LOLUM-590253 format. One record per residue: residue number from 1; residue in three letters; z, x, y of N, C-alpha, C in turn. Coordinates in steps of 0.001 Angstrom, whole numbers. Layout:
# residues N
NUM	ALA	Z	X	Y	Z	X	Y	Z	X	Y
...
END
This chain:
# residues 373
1	MET	115639	-24867	48754	116225	-26140	49125	115170	-27228	49004
2	MET	115590	-28432	48605	114662	-29542	48443	115193	-30723	49254
3	TYR	114384	-31246	50162	114807	-32322	51037	113763	-33416	51047
4	PHE	114156	-34601	51529	113259	-35738	51622	113139	-36212	53073
5	CYS	113366	-35318	54022	113176	-35630	55426	112781	-34339	56115
6	ASP	112468	-34409	57361	111978	-33211	58052	112925	-32755	59148
7	SER	114214	-33041	59030	115157	-32626	60055	116470	-32218	59399
8	VAL	116579	-30953	59072	117786	-30418	58454	118106	-29095	59121
9	GLY	119344	-28618	58956	119675	-27342	59571	121134	-26974	59411
10	PHE	121468	-25780	59886	122831	-25281	59876	123257	-25001	61302
11	SER	124564	-25064	61545	125095	-24664	62843	126288	-23756	62631
12	LEU	126410	-22763	63477	127535	-21826	63436	128321	-22027	64716
13	SER	129579	-22438	64603	130372	-22752	65794	131598	-21873	65853
14	ARG	131951	-21504	67073	133145	-20692	67304	134176	-21524	68036
15	SER	135406	-21478	67553	136486	-22260	68159	137508	-21326	68784
16	ARG	137982	-21716	69958	139073	-21018	70617	140106	-22038	71055
17	VAL	141224	-21547	71578	142270	-22444	72028	141795	-23203	73258
18	ASN	141893	-24517	73200	141563	-25419	74301	140083	-25439	74666
19	GLU	139221	-24780	73892	137798	-24843	74190	137009	-24508	72933
20	VAL	135773	-24996	72882	134914	-24760	71727	133575	-24239	72216
21	PHE	133141	-23124	71662	131823	-22584	71941	130963	-22824	70713
22	SER	129856	-23479	70852	129004	-23806	69712	127701	-23036	69802
23	TYR	127374	-22344	68731	126134	-21586	68646	125268	-22214	67559
24	THR	124153	-22760	67912	123222	-23267	66917	122290	-22136	66538
25	VAL	122504	-21579	65365	121742	-20391	64971	120570	-20738	64075
26	ILE	120545	-21943	63522	119444	-22331	62643	119008	-23745	63014
27	ASN	117731	-23909	63266	117191	-25230	63576	115725	-25205	63186
28	TYR	115381	-25751	62023	114050	-25529	61480	113447	-26807	60922
29	PHE	112137	-26779	60717	111417	-27884	60094	110742	-27367	58826
30	LEU	110289	-28246	58004	109808	-27867	56684	108387	-27299	56683
31	THR	107776	-27131	57820	106392	-26655	57860	106277	-25216	58331
32	ILE	107414	-24588	58623	107386	-23226	59162	107471	-22220	58020
33	LYS	106908	-21055	58218	106911	-20026	57179	108200	-19216	57221
34	TYR	108484	-18566	56113	109714	-17799	55931	109600	-16417	56567
35	VAL	110694	-15947	57155	110779	-14589	57667	112253	-14188	57676
36	PHE	112548	-12921	57384	113924	-12420	57437	114291	-12144	58886
37	HIS	115442	-12607	59302	115808	-12531	60718	117154	-11843	60874
38	THR	117246	-10957	61832	118499	-10296	62185	118746	-10499	63666
39	THR	119964	-10883	64027	120288	-11102	65432	121698	-10614	65707
40	ARG	121915	-10282	66972	123241	-9860	67419	123751	-10908	68396
41	LEU	124950	-11424	68127	125478	-12536	68899	126547	-12019	69847
42	ASP	126199	-11798	71103	127148	-11342	72107	127334	-12352	73226
43	LYS	126558	-13414	73208	126675	-14424	74250	126144	-15746	73706
44	ASP	126347	-16830	74478	125853	-18136	74062	124349	-18076	73861
45	THR	123886	-18574	72724	122461	-18490	72433	122057	-19583	71458
46	ASN	120786	-19940	71476	120201	-20866	70513	119022	-20166	69853
47	LEU	119035	-20134	68547	118006	-19424	67804	117301	-20372	66854
48	THR	116048	-20056	66567	115282	-20794	65578	114789	-19826	64519
49	LEU	115101	-20132	63252	114699	-19268	62151	113564	-19916	61371
50	ASP	112636	-19078	60915	111495	-19583	60160	111887	-19894	58715
51	LEU	111143	-20797	58106	111442	-21290	56772	110252	-21063	55850
52	GLY	110523	-20606	54645	109467	-20386	53669	109554	-21375	52527
53	LYS	108464	-21408	51711	108425	-22329	50590	107859	-21603	49382
54	GLU	108550	-21726	48259	108123	-21050	47048	108449	-21932	45849
55	ASN	107448	-22303	45076	107604	-23162	43907	108286	-24484	44259
56	GLY	107929	-25044	45385	108482	-26318	45794	109879	-26237	46367
57	VAL	110404	-25024	46553	111763	-24831	47079	111659	-24096	48405
58	TYR	112309	-24610	49405	112312	-23985	50719	113462	-22982	50804
59	ASN	113239	-21859	51499	114251	-20818	51568	114151	-20061	52876
60	PHE	115245	-19426	53236	115276	-18566	54412	116488	-17639	54284
61	SER	116539	-16630	55152	117644	-15674	55135	117851	-15142	56539
62	PHE	119081	-14839	56877	119355	-14237	58183	120593	-13352	58089
63	HIS	120678	-12424	59001	121782	-11470	59069	122283	-11463	60502
64	MET	123582	-11697	60691	124115	-11826	62047	125231	-10824	62274
65	LEU	125191	-10132	63412	126212	-9180	63820	126974	-9749	65019
66	PHE	128277	-9602	65011	129112	-10124	66089	129687	-8965	66887
67	GLY	129424	-8955	68169	129952	-7918	69040	131340	-8272	69550
68	LEU	131861	-7406	70428	133212	-7597	70949	133338	-8888	71755
69	LYS	132283	-9242	72483	132351	-10428	73320	132256	-11719	72523
70	SER	131839	-11642	71287	131641	-12856	70487	132677	-13005	69379
71	GLN	133787	-12285	69468	134836	-12424	68464	135428	-13826	68515
72	GLY	135728	-14363	67363	136302	-15702	67306	136391	-16206	65883
73	LEU	136822	-17438	65739	136934	-18083	64433	135724	-18996	64260
74	TYR	134857	-18673	63318	133570	-19354	63175	133564	-20286	61977
75	SER	132750	-21328	62077	132532	-22269	60983	131035	-22471	60814
76	LEU	130554	-22379	59574	129150	-22612	59259	129032	-23994	58616
77	LYS	128244	-24877	59255	128158	-26260	58803	126705	-26639	58537
78	PHE	126510	-27462	57528	125180	-27952	57167	124969	-29347	57756
79	HIS	123780	-29585	58308	123462	-30867	58926	122233	-31464	58246
80	PHE	122319	-32728	57882	121187	-33474	57337	121093	-34763	58162
81	CYS	120248	-34730	59161	120243	-35768	60188	119991	-37163	59626
82	GLN	119158	-37271	58598	118811	-38582	58082	119981	-39273	57381
83	ASN	121038	-38515	57068	122213	-39096	56405	123344	-39383	57385
84	MET	123033	-39384	58669	124061	-39645	59664	124509	-41099	59646
85	TYR	123657	-42001	59194	123970	-43425	59200	124256	-43896	57773
86	PRO	125233	-44777	57601	125625	-45205	56243	124483	-45835	55446
87	GLN	123560	-46528	56129	122495	-47201	55399	121413	-46241	54919
88	ASN	121416	-45018	55449	120418	-44027	55041	121081	-42975	54159
89	LYS	120762	-42957	52883	121309	-41982	51961	120165	-41342	51188
90	HIS	119781	-40153	51624	118704	-39423	50973	119296	-38292	50140
91	PRO	118980	-38203	48886	119535	-37125	48038	118961	-35768	48417
92	TYR	119763	-34740	48226	119300	-33380	48493	120156	-32415	47679
93	SER	119661	-31220	47517	120413	-30165	46829	120042	-28833	47447
94	PHE	121008	-27936	47500	120722	-26609	48037	121761	-25616	47531
95	THR	121423	-24372	47617	122307	-23279	47220	122454	-22319	48393
96	VAL	123693	-21995	48726	123969	-21110	49856	124758	-19912	49354
97	ALA	124308	-18714	49683	125043	-17480	49378	125432	-16833	50699
98	VAL	126736	-16758	50972	127237	-16248	52244	128132	-15046	51976
99	THR	127907	-13968	52680	128766	-12785	52622	129340	-12554	54016
100	GLU	130641	-12679	54139	131323	-12499	55429	132267	-11307	55314
101	LYS	132181	-10401	56270	133004	-9204	56188	133336	-8682	57573
102	ASN	134606	-8312	57741	135049	-7619	58945	135093	-6123	58674
103	LEU	135366	-5361	59710	135433	-3911	59537	136564	-3511	58595
104	GLU	137675	-4303	58601	138838	-3963	57775	138758	-4526	56370
105	GLY	137808	-5405	56092	137714	-5988	54757	137071	-7355	54811
106	PHE	137176	-8079	53686	136524	-9373	53559	137348	-10520	54135
107	LEU	138614	-10323	54402	139437	-11386	54973	139109	-11587	56444
108	SER	139440	-12772	56939	139256	-13045	58363	140313	-12295	59167
109	ALA	140104	-12245	60473	141039	-11508	61336	142444	-12088	61254
110	ALA	142558	-13408	61032	143867	-14050	60948	144575	-13762	59628
111	GLU	143831	-13347	58592	144408	-13158	57261	144599	-11702	56879
112	ILE	143987	-10779	57601	144086	-9357	57245	145532	-8864	57206
113	PRO	146414	-9250	58150	147804	-8760	58086	148656	-9413	57007
114	LEU	148169	-10460	56342	149019	-11228	55437	149467	-10429	54225
115	SER	148623	-9558	53716	149012	-8778	52538	150239	-7924	52836
116	ARG	150234	-7247	53979	151392	-6431	54367	152594	-7301	54694
117	LEU	152341	-8447	55326	153452	-9344	55674	154168	-9832	54422
118	TYR	153408	-10268	53418	154016	-10821	52212	154795	-9769	51431
119	ILE	154270	-8555	51345	154990	-7528	50583	156272	-7122	51304
120	CYS	156247	-7112	52640	157461	-6802	53400	158501	-7909	53235
121	MET	158067	-9160	53320	159000	-10273	53153	159518	-10339	51723
122	ALA	158701	-9930	50748	159179	-9866	49366	160338	-8888	49251
123	GLY	160214	-7749	49921	161309	-6774	49920	162565	-7324	50573
124	VAL	162403	-8070	51655	163554	-8654	52347	164236	-9691	51461
125	PHE	163457	-10565	50831	164042	-11577	49954	164709	-10934	48735
126	PHE	164100	-9860	48210	164708	-9181	47070	166038	-8548	47476
127	THR	166097	-7947	48656	167352	-7376	49150	168411	-8454	49316
128	ALA	168016	-9601	49897	168962	-10703	50053	169451	-11203	48697
129	ALA	168563	-11245	47707	168954	-11688	46371	169951	-10715	45745
130	MET	169738	-9410	45932	170668	-8417	45390	172034	-8514	46058
131	VAL	172052	-8743	47369	173321	-8925	48085	174043	-10161	47561
132	TRP	173285	-11224	47289	173879	-12445	46760	174471	-12215	45370
133	VAL	173760	-11485	44511	174280	-11179	43175	175551	-10328	43275
134	TYR	175557	-9372	44191	176766	-8556	44407	177945	-9426	44825
135	THR	177670	-10410	45697	178725	-11332	46130	179252	-12154	44959
136	LEU	178352	-12587	44096	178762	-13372	42929	179617	-12532	41979
137	MET	179217	-11290	41783	179998	-10418	40898	181365	-10095	41495
138	LYS	181425	-10017	42803	182685	-9703	43474	183664	-10870	43389
139	HIS	183137	-12091	43428	183981	-13293	43359	183653	-14069	42081
140	ARG	183629	-13378	40971	183148	-13988	39733	184004	-15154	39270
141	TYR	185285	-15194	39657	186147	-16285	39209	185945	-17552	40035
142	SER	185196	-17448	41115	184912	-18627	41947	183448	-19041	41859
143	VAL	182723	-18448	40914	181283	-18684	40812	181004	-19883	39910
144	PHE	180035	-20717	40350	179592	-21853	39552	178141	-21645	39144
145	LYS	177660	-22504	38265	176286	-22381	37782	175263	-22487	38913
146	ILE	175583	-23315	39898	174648	-23503	40997	174436	-22212	41785
147	HIS	175461	-21347	41807	175326	-20064	42494	174276	-19189	41814
148	TRP	174266	-19178	40493	173257	-18398	39772	171871	-19017	39914
149	LEU	171822	-20329	40038	170534	-20984	40282	169981	-20579	41654
150	MET	170862	-20436	42633	170448	-19963	43960	169925	-18531	43884
151	ALA	170555	-17698	43056	170073	-16323	42874	168696	-16319	42220
152	ALA	168511	-17170	41205	167199	-17260	40553	166124	-17689	41536
153	LEU	166457	-18597	42449	165505	-19038	43467	165094	-17885	44370
154	ALA	166045	-17077	44799	165728	-15951	45689	164842	-14925	44984
155	PHE	165140	-14617	43724	164309	-13657	42979	162906	-14226	42727
156	THR	162814	-15520	42428	161507	-16131	42203	160684	-16134	43482
157	LYS	161335	-16400	44602	160648	-16355	45899	160109	-14958	46170
158	SER	160897	-13935	45902	160454	-12557	46108	159272	-12217	45208
159	THR	159363	-12612	43934	158270	-12338	42998	156987	-13048	43407
160	SER	157115	-14294	43859	155948	-15056	44309	155263	-14364	45477
161	LEU	156041	-13839	46412	155466	-13146	47566	154764	-11856	47150
162	VAL	155292	-11167	46142	154635	-9944	45656	153248	-10269	45109
163	PHE	153175	-11287	44252	151873	-11667	43690	150931	-12217	44764
164	HIS	151498	-12903	45750	150670	-13405	46861	150074	-12240	47644
165	SER	150862	-11219	47878	150376	-10031	48585	149286	-9319	47790
166	ILE	149494	-9167	46480	148488	-8512	45633	147190	-9317	45625
167	ASN	147318	-10650	45562	146147	-11515	45559	145328	-11330	46835
168	TYR	145988	-11310	47986	145287	-11108	49252	144692	-9710	49351
169	HIS	145362	-8730	48766	144846	-7362	48802	143489	-7269	48098
170	PHE	143389	-7875	46929	142122	-7816	46185	141044	-8658	46847
171	ILE	141434	-9769	47453	140442	-10556	48191	139880	-9740	49344
172	ASN	140733	-8992	50009	140295	-8194	51153	139419	-7025	50744
173	THR	139727	-6403	49616	138980	-5210	49207	137767	-5538	48332
174	GLU	137883	-6561	47484	136807	-6895	46551	135955	-8085	46998
175	GLY	136484	-8891	47894	135759	-10072	48335	136049	-11303	47510
176	HIS	136867	-11186	46467	137217	-12313	45615	138540	-11992	44930
177	PRO	139321	-13011	44542	140603	-12759	43878	140411	-12298	42437
178	ILE	141349	-11504	41947	141385	-11122	40540	142118	-12226	39784
179	GLU	141483	-12779	38770	141984	-13985	38130	143405	-13832	37614
180	GLY	143714	-12715	36996	145045	-12522	36423	146139	-12565	37478
181	TRP	145923	-11842	38596	146920	-11831	39672	147026	-13205	40323
182	ALA	145898	-13885	40473	145922	-15217	41068	146710	-16192	40205
183	VAL	146527	-16126	38886	147258	-17008	37978	148755	-16730	38041
184	MET	149135	-15460	38087	150548	-15104	38184	151154	-15635	39474
185	TYR	150390	-15560	40559	150895	-16093	41825	151076	-17599	41748
186	TYR	150107	-18305	41170	150220	-19755	41075	151414	-20167	40215
187	ILE	151668	-19440	39136	152796	-19762	38256	154116	-19575	38993
188	THR	154281	-18415	39643	155533	-18146	40363	155686	-19078	41559
189	HIS	154575	-19437	42189	154646	-20371	43311	155112	-21748	42830
190	LEU	154619	-22179	41673	155049	-23455	41110	156536	-23422	40763
191	LEU	156986	-22346	40131	158400	-22225	39782	159273	-22188	41021
192	LYS	158819	-21459	42044	159592	-21366	43278	159747	-22724	43945
193	GLY	158646	-23487	44016	158708	-24808	44631	159636	-25752	43887
194	ALA	159550	-25738	42552	160425	-26604	41759	161887	-26192	41903
195	LEU	162162	-24889	41822	163536	-24399	41964	164115	-24722	43338
196	LEU	163287	-24620	44369	163771	-24872	45725	164296	-26293	45866
197	PHE	163492	-27278	45485	163909	-28657	45673	165005	-29061	44703
198	ILE	164986	-28519	43487	166067	-28814	42535	167388	-28259	43044
199	THR	167352	-27022	43544	168578	-26398	44051	169121	-27143	45257
200	LEU	168263	-27482	46202	168717	-28193	47394	169302	-29548	47031
201	ALA	168659	-30253	46098	169167	-31562	45697	170499	-31441	44965
202	LEU	170646	-30422	44115	171904	-30240	43384	173043	-29883	44335
203	ILE	172774	-29043	45320	173802	-28726	46317	174183	-29986	47081
204	GLY	173183	-30799	47408	173454	-32025	48138	174307	-33014	47362
205	THR	174158	-33042	46045	174970	-33950	45222	176371	-33415	44983
206	GLY	176591	-32124	45237	177881	-31516	44950	178042	-31126	43500
207	TRP	176927	-31078	42762	176992	-30754	41340	177547	-29340	41136
208	ALA	178417	-29210	40128	179069	-27964	39725	180181	-27565	40686
209	PHE	180106	-27982	41948	181194	-27681	42871	182349	-28666	42690
210	VAL	182032	-29950	42765	183079	-30978	42696	182894	-31926	41526
211	LYS	181746	-31860	40838	181530	-32722	39685	180468	-32097	38794
212	TYR	180493	-32482	37520	179544	-31950	36550	178628	-33026	35983
213	ILE	178757	-34243	36478	177943	-35346	35998	177250	-35983	37195
214	LEU	175954	-36180	37093	175196	-36824	38162	175179	-38324	37939
215	SER	175263	-39075	39025	175184	-40530	38931	173753	-40953	38611
216	ASP	173595	-42226	38283	172270	-42727	37924	171287	-42615	39078
217	LYS	171733	-42944	40287	170809	-42875	41423	170450	-41430	41770
218	GLU	171373	-40492	41503	171056	-39080	41725	170060	-38581	40685
219	LYS	170207	-39064	39451	169233	-38694	38423	167844	-39220	38769
220	LYS	167778	-40404	39382	166489	-40960	39774	165803	-40094	40836
221	ILE	166604	-39495	41717	166036	-38593	42726	165325	-37433	42048
222	PHE	165956	-36859	41030	165334	-35743	40321	164098	-36204	39538
223	MET	164145	-37418	39010	162981	-37947	38290	161797	-38173	39232
224	ILE	162088	-38332	40522	161024	-38493	41514	160566	-37146	42042
225	VAL	161527	-36280	42391	161211	-35020	43074	160462	-34055	42152
226	ILE	160913	-33900	40924	160305	-32903	40035	158828	-33204	39753
227	PRO	158449	-34441	39344	157012	-34709	39157	156205	-34563	40450
228	LEU	156784	-34974	41581	156070	-34831	42852	155861	-33373	43200
229	GLN	156840	-32525	42875	156673	-31102	43143	155570	-30499	42277
230	VAL	155492	-30953	41027	154395	-30495	40171	153057	-30916	40766
231	LEU	152969	-32172	41225	151735	-32651	41846	151412	-31866	43114
232	ALA	152435	-31575	43919	152213	-30810	45156	151693	-29415	44860
233	ASN	152218	-28776	43828	151753	-27432	43488	150351	-27452	42892
234	VAL	150022	-28504	42128	148653	-28648	41627	147687	-28812	42789
235	ALA	148075	-29633	43773	147239	-29819	44964	147068	-28506	45710
236	TYR	148134	-27721	45825	148056	-26431	46522	147110	-25475	45816
237	ILE	147191	-25426	44484	146319	-24534	43711	144859	-24946	43878
238	ILE	144603	-26257	43843	143231	-26739	44012	142712	-26387	45402
239	ILE	143544	-26532	46420	143129	-26190	47782	142819	-24708	47902
240	GLU	143650	-23871	47278	143460	-22424	47363	142175	-21981	46660
241	SER	141775	-22690	45624	140613	-22274	44831	139364	-23094	45126
242	THR	139398	-23951	46156	138267	-24811	46495	137746	-24465	47875
243	GLU	136443	-24529	48021	135835	-24281	49324	136206	-25399	50297
244	GLU	136407	-25022	51550	136851	-25986	52555	135826	-27088	52793
245	GLY	134561	-26795	52581	133524	-27784	52826	133346	-28808	51730
246	SER	133990	-28631	50581	133822	-29569	49475	134566	-30872	49742
247	SER	134118	-31943	49106	134692	-33262	49365	136134	-33364	48875
248	GLU	136446	-32735	47739	137802	-32861	47197	138819	-32033	47964
249	TYR	138386	-31075	48789	139312	-30217	49521	140217	-31043	50428
250	TYR	139627	-31895	51252	140414	-32668	52211	141246	-33742	51516
251	LEU	140760	-34267	50387	141545	-35234	49630	142831	-34613	49124
252	TRP	142731	-33438	48486	143917	-32768	47964	144806	-32242	49084
253	LYS	144212	-31909	50214	145019	-31464	51354	145886	-32600	51875
254	GLU	145328	-33803	51939	146111	-34960	52359	147173	-35309	51325
255	ILE	146831	-35182	50042	147816	-35441	48985	148975	-34464	49089
256	LEU	148671	-33183	49297	149715	-32172	49416	150639	-32476	50588
257	PHE	150075	-32815	51732	150890	-33095	52925	151807	-34293	52689
258	LEU	151251	-35363	52105	152038	-36573	51868	153135	-36343	50843
259	VAL	152793	-35707	49722	153776	-35474	48662	154878	-34543	49141
260	ASP	154521	-33540	49914	155509	-32593	50426	156504	-33303	51336
261	LEU	156028	-34183	52198	156934	-34931	53076	157843	-35850	52277
262	ILE	157303	-36486	51211	158129	-37355	50373	159245	-36558	49703
263	CYS	158919	-35373	49197	159933	-34522	48561	161007	-34107	49562
264	CYS	160565	-33732	50768	161524	-33314	51799	162450	-34471	52171
265	GLY	161905	-35690	52224	162746	-36845	52521	163670	-37203	51378
266	ALA	163196	-37023	50146	163991	-37407	48975	165244	-36557	48819
267	ILE	165145	-35259	49142	166317	-34393	48943	167400	-34663	49982
268	LEU	167094	-35429	51024	168113	-35767	52010	169034	-36876	51515
269	PHE	168560	-37707	50588	169374	-38827	50116	170670	-38370	49448
270	PRO	170657	-37374	48526	171931	-36946	47941	172923	-36433	48980
271	VAL	172426	-35763	50026	173319	-35268	51067	173951	-36440	51813
272	VAL	173142	-37451	52137	173666	-38633	52826	174692	-39347	51955
273	TRP	174421	-39460	50662	175374	-40116	49754	176682	-39331	49680
274	SER	176596	-38010	49639	177808	-37190	49590	178609	-37326	50882
275	ILE	177906	-37369	52021	178601	-37550	53298	179328	-38889	53323
276	ARG	178652	-39931	52868	179273	-41262	52848	180467	-41293	51898
277	HIS	180335	-40641	50740	181438	-40598	49776	182646	-39874	50359
278	LEU	182407	-38756	51042	183508	-37990	51619	184156	-38738	52775
279	GLN	183379	-39502	53529	183947	-40309	54602	184901	-41350	54052
280	GLU	184513	-41958	52952	185379	-42956	52332	186603	-42307	51702
281	ALA	186418	-41157	51057	187533	-40489	50372	188558	-39941	51348
282	SER	188119	-39493	52518	189040	-38883	53484	190062	-39868	54013
283	SER	189778	-41157	53901	190701	-42159	54424	191466	-42890	53333
284	THR	191284	-42513	52071	191914	-43270	50986	192716	-42430	50015
285	ASP	192348	-41163	49780	192983	-40432	48678	194085	-39485	49128
286	GLY	194458	-39484	50395	195554	-38650	50842	195226	-37194	51055
287	LYS	193984	-36803	50901	193581	-35405	51117	192595	-35364	52276
288	ALA	192985	-35949	53382	192070	-36109	54506	191581	-34776	55030
289	ALA	192482	-33798	55132	192102	-32515	55734	191019	-31822	54918
290	MET	191241	-31762	53588	190263	-31079	52737	188926	-31819	52718
291	ASN	188972	-33141	52636	187737	-33918	52607	186995	-33867	53929
292	LEU	187742	-33802	55030	187083	-33670	56330	186381	-32330	56457
293	GLU	186959	-31272	55871	186296	-29969	55870	184997	-30020	55066
294	LYS	185071	-30671	53903	183864	-30821	53092	182826	-31685	53804
295	LEU	183311	-32729	54488	182411	-33603	55238	181691	-32819	56330
296	LYS	182431	-31981	57023	181825	-31139	58061	180775	-30204	57464
297	LEU	181072	-29645	56293	180141	-28743	55620	178845	-29477	55250
298	PHE	178976	-30685	54716	177791	-31445	54324	176963	-31852	55533
299	ARG	177635	-32174	56625	176889	-32524	57835	176087	-31340	58336
300	HIS	176676	-30157	58303	175951	-28942	58685	174752	-28716	57766
301	TYR	174979	-28943	56476	173896	-28759	55502	172761	-29744	55754
302	TYR	173114	-30981	56100	172102	-31990	56409	171268	-31561	57619
303	VAL	171932	-31088	58668	171226	-30636	59864	170335	-29440	59540
304	MET	170821	-28538	58694	170024	-27367	58307	168742	-27780	57606
305	ILE	168828	-28729	56665	167635	-29173	55940	166646	-29838	56886
306	VAL	167148	-30703	57763	166263	-31387	58711	165560	-30381	59615
307	CYS	166298	-29406	60131	165694	-28394	61012	164661	-27562	60264
308	TYR	164979	-27195	59022	164047	-26394	58225	162755	-27160	57961
309	VAL	162879	-28416	57535	161694	-29237	57255	160899	-29466	58531
310	TYR	161578	-29785	59616	160893	-30079	60881	160146	-28853	61393
311	PHE	160761	-27679	61268	160119	-26472	61793	158934	-26046	60936
312	THR	159116	-25990	59610	158055	-25473	58741	156902	-26457	58576
313	ARG	157156	-27754	58688	156095	-28743	58469	155449	-29239	59754
314	ILE	156108	-29079	60907	155568	-29626	62148	155431	-28561	63222
315	ILE	156549	-27948	63609	156530	-27007	64726	155622	-25820	64430
316	ALA	155758	-25222	63233	154956	-24043	62899	153463	-24375	62883
317	ILE	153110	-25572	62392	151700	-25971	62363	151163	-26146	63781
318	LEU	151963	-26731	64675	151540	-26885	66069	151343	-25521	66735
319	LEU	152218	-24574	66413	152059	-23228	66962	150780	-22575	66439
320	LYS	150472	-22811	65164	149254	-22250	64580	148009	-22781	65279
321	ILE	148016	-24065	65610	146858	-24669	66265	146635	-24085	67657
322	THR	147714	-23777	68363	147604	-23306	69745	147447	-21796	69866
323	MET	147662	-21058	68779	147562	-19600	68835	146119	-19135	68836
324	PRO	145808	-18009	69485	144478	-17399	69342	144229	-17027	67887
325	PHE	142970	-16950	67489	142633	-16782	66074	143231	-15512	65477
326	GLN	143298	-14415	66253	143787	-13161	65697	145307	-13145	65511
327	TRP	145987	-14157	66049	147444	-14225	65910	147888	-15371	64994
328	GLN	146964	-15984	64295	147339	-17119	63460	148148	-16711	62230
329	TRP	148168	-15418	61903	149019	-14965	60815	150502	-15137	61159
330	CYS	150798	-15260	62465	152184	-15455	62885	152752	-16768	62338
331	TYR	151868	-17722	62034	152327	-18975	61420	153032	-18688	60101
332	GLU	152413	-17874	59245	153033	-17519	57964	154314	-16729	58181
333	PHE	154316	-15855	59184	155521	-15069	59482	156675	-15991	59882
334	LEU	156396	-16979	60729	157440	-17907	61164	157960	-18740	60003
335	VAL	157069	-19170	59112	157486	-19962	57955	158378	-19133	57029
336	GLU	157972	-17892	56764	158768	-17039	55868	160112	-16686	56498
337	MET	160132	-16417	57797	161395	-16090	58467	162325	-17298	58492
338	SER	161786	-18487	58746	162627	-19682	58736	163174	-19952	57338
339	THR	162369	-19678	56301	162846	-19828	54923	163967	-18844	54631
340	LEU	163807	-17603	55082	164853	-16592	54877	166147	-17003	55574
341	ILE	166046	-17450	56821	167238	-17873	57567	167900	-19057	56880
342	PHE	167097	-19990	56396	167649	-21153	55700	168362	-20734	54423
343	PHE	167783	-19819	53659	168426	-19320	52440	169753	-18640	52765
344	VAL	169737	-17793	53786	170952	-17050	54144	172055	-18002	54601
345	LEU	171722	-18978	55453	172732	-19928	55929	173268	-20792	54792
346	THR	172392	-21214	53883	172849	-22005	52744	173785	-21191	51856
347	GLY	173403	-19930	51601	174274	-19070	50811	175614	-18834	51482
348	TYR	175613	-18682	52803	176872	-18453	53532	177761	-19693	53492
349	LYS	177146	-20867	53666	177932	-22101	53683	178561	-22399	52324
350	PHE	177852	-22052	51247	178323	-22400	49902	178640	-21146	49084
351	ARG	179059	-20103	49757	179388	-18843	49081	180645	-19009	48229
352	PRO	180763	-18241	47149	181979	-18285	46322	183092	-17478	46966
353	ALA	183986	-18152	47693	185101	-17480	48364	186257	-18455	48456
354	SER	187443	-17920	48596	188635	-18768	48601	188720	-19647	49838
355	ASN	188077	-19234	50938	188136	-20029	52169	187000	-21037	52274
356	ASN	186211	-21178	51237	185153	-22172	51236	185769	-23545	50965
357	PRO	185516	-24555	51806	186111	-25882	51589	185830	-26452	50207
358	TYR	184695	-26083	49644	184374	-26570	48297	185340	-26018	47256
359	LEU	185829	-24806	47483	186563	-24095	46446	188053	-24010	46714
360	GLN	188552	-24722	47742	189978	-24693	48031	190762	-25326	46884
361	LEU	191884	-24698	46568	192711	-25198	45470	193417	-26480	45878
362	PRO	193669	-27396	44963	194385	-28637	45288	195807	-28336	45727
363	GLN	196313	-29172	46638	197623	-28931	47222	198719	-29775	46574
364	ASP	198360	-30858	45917	199366	-31722	45321	199845	-31142	44002
365	GLU	201142	-31396	43689	201689	-30905	42436	200995	-31551	41242
366	GLU	200649	-32852	41360	199974	-33520	40254	198626	-32871	39978
367	ASP	197929	-32468	41042	196634	-31818	40867	196790	-30466	40188
368	VAL	197881	-29733	40558	198118	-28437	39944	198375	-28608	38460
369	GLU	199184	-29619	38084	199461	-29864	36687	198192	-30245	35934
370	MET	197349	-31043	36526	196120	-31444	35868	195206	-30225	35653
371	ASP	195171	-29305	36637	194366	-28106	36491	194878	-27225	35371
372	GLU	196219	-27137	35246	196792	-26327	34173	196437	-26923	32828
373	VAL	196444	-28250	32703	196049	-28895	31450	194591	-28614	31137
END
């Protein structure tokens, strides 16, 4: 390491719910000699490690063991005291090699169960997709294109979870992801995200159920949502492949959060427009009963989307923050379960069946004649 001041160091901090324990494990000056240090961290402690110099480069090494009493979620941070103030900017460069490992593998305690969780949820989503395909085949004369798009979404979601599970498995066993599996996961994740918002928006517009042409303002929604979803998935991939301490990590994390909220808000507009259209139609076209049933269905769908977005983007994150570190995998479990419930309810509401308000046959003789034509 090369520095232009005499006050630099690292700190290792442990965080728990409602309290923070900070362990300063490195605090050194540039005049001390190098020595290899091993310590066991079972209680609050402050340590000083010696520093060596070779060919104008300062270096040191340490090995730390964590006992049962010191379990927690740790962060290793670099401190350069002279750069604490905006007017003081001293250049520096350093290289850090860190190997972190638990008894079960290289993943943290919060991530070790994720590989099994994702493969199990992949099986559940695949089963739900097969049940949906069986339903479509059983009611094939009432099936629309949007129904097959919903099936494609369920299969893509299942495939994405399989690759996600494989990716975590190799990270846990090898200490790093296998590039091929990681790329496959990113591709399926991108397709899943795009299919999800496209499908939800198309259902909200009533496309294929009651009309085959989208209005200009509905087309504009898709022109906004699809590019934003691509940007959101690019941000997600960058976050997954970037170290948390890098400057671009937090920038892309903020971009992902903002773009995701915009997409979630955008898909609500077609539902609101459909509700307003059905409210107007129920009082003018003489088919009040049928339109009121459709209106009720759209209102339920609107509430479902709002609850899904609110839970996965806000409630689940708040639960993750308050959970102990070893239970933070439950955040992913809650998100996947809420997604499954949302898929199942959406499929049930818009299933191809004769008693579905969307698919009820017209009651007027003129409508029957027009259908025959």
